[in-house]
N, C-alpha and C positions, 0 to 999 in steps of 0.2 A: 523672710519667712521660709520655714523648712517644709519638708514633705509631710503629708498627713500620715498619722500613725494608723488610722483606720481608713479603709476605702470609703469613698463617698457612697451613700445609699440613695438610689433613685436618681442618679445623675448620669447622663450619657456624655462621654468625652466627645463623641462625634457631634452631638447636639451643640456643645460649646463651640466647636470649630465652625459649625454652620452659622452660629450667631456672630462670630467674628467676621466671616466671609460676607454675611448679610449686611453687617454694619459698614464694612468697606465698600460694598456695592452701593449702599444708600448714599454714602458720602460721595462716591463717584458720580452718582446720578445728579447730585447737586451742582457739580462743576462741568459735567459733560454736556454735549449738545448732539442732536440728531440721532442717528442710528446707534451710536455708542450709548446714549442715554437710554434708549429703548432696551438694548441688550442688558445694561446694568440693572434696569428696573425689573426685567425678567429674572435675572440672577438673584436679585434681592428678594423677590416674592417666593421663588422656588426654594431658596435656602432657608428662608424664614419658615415656610410650611414644613420643610424636611426637619428642621431643628425642633419645631414644636412636636411633630410626630415622634421623633426619636426620644425626646424627653418624656412624652406621654407613655411610650412603650417601656422605657426604663423604670418609670415609677410604677407602672402596672405590674411589671415583673417582680419588683420588690414587694408589692402588696400581696401577690399570689404565692410567693415563695414560702412564707410561714404556713399558709393554708395547706399547701401540698405536703409539707413536712410532717404535719400532725396526722397520726394514723386514724383512720375512720373506724368507728365502732360498728360492730355488726348490729343490724336492727334487732330489737328485742321482739321476739315472737311469743306466742302463747306456749306454755309448756304442753308437752304431749298429754292428751287426755282431757285438757280443759275445753269447755264448751263455750 
């Protein structure tokens, strides 16, 4: 598979990396014991939360970008002399 022609919209590269690290930590949790298992569980949860947060921020940024690009119209007021 080749590189994408258009950049991905609403996807964070760092979030994908967090997902990979989180998956490896989860697999490590299954085979480890004791303190290492607790450490890997902590890494799994923190990277999972960070990945979800980063993806949410990336999607939010994409949603807000078109809204910020459109110029806002001036509010229509009453013409001078109208009551």
